[in-house]
C-alpha positions, -999 to +999 in steps of 0.1 A: +654+374+253+633+401+236+644+437+240+616+456+257+624+487+238+614+469+206+582+456+219+559+484+207+575+484+172+572+446+170+536+448+182+527+472+154+541+447+129+528+415+144+494+427+155+485+456+132+453+475+130+436+476+096+441+508+076+411+531+074+389+526+043+401+545+013+374+568-002+386+568-038+362+553-064+379+524-082+362+504-109+371+467-109+365+449-142+362+412-135+353+380-154+369+349-169+396+355-194+383+357-230+349+371-218+352+407-229+372+421-200+398+436-224+371+453-245+355+467-213+388+478-197+399+495-230+366+513-233+369+527-198+406+536-198+410+547-235+375+556-244+364+573-211+399+584-201+398+568-167+433+561-153+443+525-152+467+498-166+459+474-193+456+447-166+460+446-129+464+412-112+475+428-079+442+419-062+446+383-074+480+382-057+465+396-025+437+369-024+462+341-031+485+352-003+455+353+021+444+319+009+478+305+016+478+320+051+444+303+058+455+270+043+487+267+063+475+281+096+444+258+097+463+227+087+473+217+122+442+216+144+448+208+180+486+211+178+488+231+210+522+244+218+540+217+199+542+239+167+557+273+166+530+281+140+503+280+168+519+312+183+515+331+151+486+357+149+470+346+117+445+375+117+473+400+124+492+385+095+462+389+072+457+425+083+494+432+075+489+417+041+457+437+034+473+469+047+503+464+023+481+460-008+458+488+002+488+511+006+501+500-027+468+509-044+467+542-026+503+550-037+494+542-073+461+560-074+460+586-045+424+597-052+395+600-076+382+574-101+405+547-114+401+514-133+416+479-125+409+452-151+419+418-138+405+387-157+403+355-138+423+324-149+438+309-116+422+279-100+394+290-076+389+324-093+407+345-067+403+376-089+366+373-084+365+360-048+385+390-036+357+414-046+340+417-011+374+425+005+380+451-021+347+467-012+358+468+024+390+485+014+373+509-010+336+514+000+330+536-031+342+508-055+321+495-083+324+462-101+317+453-137+315+416-144+320+405-180+304+372-189+305+349-219+289+316-227+310+286-219+314+270-253+324+302-270+347+311-241+365+278-242+370+280-279+385+314-276+407+302-248+420+274-269+429+298-297+446+323-274+463+297-251+466+264-271+492+251-246+467+249-218+448+216-213+412+216-225+399+204-191+416+234-174+399+259-198+365+243-189+372+242-152+385+278-150+355+292-168+330+272-146+349+282-115+347+319-124+309+316-130+304+299-096+326+323-077+308+353-092+274+340-082+286+334-047+303+368-041+280+392-059+254+388-031+278+406-008+283+435-031+249+451-027+241+474-056+278+480-065+279+456-094+269+455-131+269+424-152+276+427-190+275+398-214+302+399-240+280+395-270+260+426-260+291+448-264+290+438-301+253+436-308+240+464-285+269+488-280+247+519-275+226+502-248+257+490-230+273+524-232+241+539-217+241+513-188+278+521-180+270+558-181+242+554-156+261+529-134+294+548-133+281+584-136+300+590-168+299+624-186+284+626-221+319+629-235+330+598-217+299+580-229+308+588-265+343+576-259+331+543-246+307+539-275+335+547-300+357+520-286+329+494-288+321+504-324+357+505-336+381+486-314+380+450-305+412+444-285+422+408-280+397+394-304+409+360-315+381+345-337+356+356-363+327+372-344+293+355-346+277+369-314+242+364-326+246+326-328+253+303-298+274+273-309+266+237-301+294+215-290+294+198-324+297+231-342+326+238-319+343+208-335+347+188-303+348+150-305+326+130-280+355+129-255+359+166-253+321+171-252+320+148-222+348+168-205+329+200-211+296+186-198+313+173-167+331+205-159+307+232-171+271+219-172+262+232-138+278+266-144+261+269-178+227+264-161+237+288-132+245+315-157+213+309-178+230+294-208+217+264-228+240+236-239+221+233-272+227+270-282+203+294-299+203+323-324+189+358-322+160+368-344+184+389-366+214+372-381+245+393-379+267+368-396+301+354-387+322+385-392+358+386-403+374+410-378+401+436-380+432+417-369+449+436-342+486+427-340+483+417-303+451+397-302+446+380-336+466+348-333+445+332-360+454+358-387+483+369-408+489+399-430+511+395-461+523+419-488+513+450-469+527+470-440+507+468-407+496+504-410+478+495-443+453+474-423+433+498-401+398+496-385+376+525-396+347+514-374+331+483-360+320+472-395+348+484-418+386+480-422+412+489-448+435+465-467+459+484-487+461+487-516+497+483-525+513+494-557+501+480-590+513+445-595+515+437-558+489+418-538+480+423-501+464+394-483+448+390-449+445+353-439+422+339-413+429+304-401+414+277-379+377+285-376+344+268-383+316+282-404+289+266-382+266+259-411+270+292-428+273+289-466+271+325-480+298+351-480+288+387-484+307+420-483+307+455-498+340+468-511+350+503-523+381+524-530+386+558-514+409+584-528+415+603-561+400+589-593+420+568-617+427+537-595+409+504-598+413+476-572+404+439-575+390+425-542+389+388-537+379+362-512+391+326-511+380+298-488+400+266-483+393+234-464+416+218-438+435+200-467+443+234-483+419+228-512+400+258-526+363+253-520+351+288-529+364+319-546+350+352-559+363+386-569+350+421-577+366+453-590+359+487-576+371+521-588+380+551-567+353+577-562+326+552-574+299+535-553+308+504-534+302+470-551+290+437-537+313+407-533+296+374-527+302+337-530+285+304-520+302+275-503+294+238-509+270+219-486+282+195-460+304+196-430+333+218-440+352+213-408+381+237-401+385+263-428+407+292-437+398+324-455+419+349-474+408+384-483+431+401-508+434+434-527+454+441-558+455+474-577+450+468-614+451+505-625+474+532-610+492+551-599+483+543-563+488+573-539+490+573-501+454+587-501+440+555-517+425+529-494+407+497-502+378+493-478+360+461-468+326+467-453+311+439-431+328+408-447+309+379-431+294+345-436+257+339-434+233+309-433 
């Protein structure tokens, strides 16, 4: 028999009222994994100084709990009093769950502007589908949706998460696209869509759009732009944002191509992407990126300490040099040149005069055979010099590239840095 004295307390738990809406101003960064969410979240938290974690995933958990409540409570239609479940107040349970998560967010971020970056990877894209509920909880919220073309996204997923089946990468990307196009209609004017390649090709324009959409200060705008130009967190492949790959250029056999078409063709059309791919009017090349220790699974640094390899800006990074007689090498593995046959870079040495450094590039095929090599020497305090080579014609398949620096004249001081400017492959 229920104690009457506990009835009001139990009622508050079993049949709760929804918490009042919270009037803070969160920014939710959404999108499929490997679609630029890390770059966007980093730009807002580190560049603009907006509070937030590297990733959230709390909203994903909330949506998955609510989905489970809906799935179980609607699984026994017409059961009447036979099942105890029929006596449960499903809407009250959902309100209890929503109140808990709203209180959690309020405890973590009591007021003001804050950023939550939660990429979508779970089946059904709960991180995206929860957006309308988040807007109910936080009426001042804004949503930034990061999008990337399916072929490039799946390739990046395969590099970052090779243990995950190909079909799941395809289905997860397509599910995120579909979910976004369904939920954004309910967000009014509170959303902004940013395509991943634009952060690399048009960083100034994207920074301006974010400034207008979020009401950023001029200092915050400069911080966002600085991160777009210099930092590429979680990049896992050489960057060729100006060129959309075909499935053949991606290296997929007919079986994988069939899986991609079956899972992703509808979503590709929905998002405005072609299966055939295209190129922009200006070729930016397939750029060899600064290899962050967290994100660059396809690179390795040898012969140099990690702090000898530093991004100076979006187009330049350092690679040593080490002491005379030592060689520092940055290896890039497992990528396709997609028809590009010319390598170009500018190299230079900064620091006191008297040091000469040999810069070299070497390309090998999948059998480890050298197919191209070139080197150039640059002296400190002199103008940069070009470093170029041409690759053989034909399908080169999966290749690896090694960039190396070796001081030939010393002594090398801490102030000396060997700089690679825009190393890239071109058609």
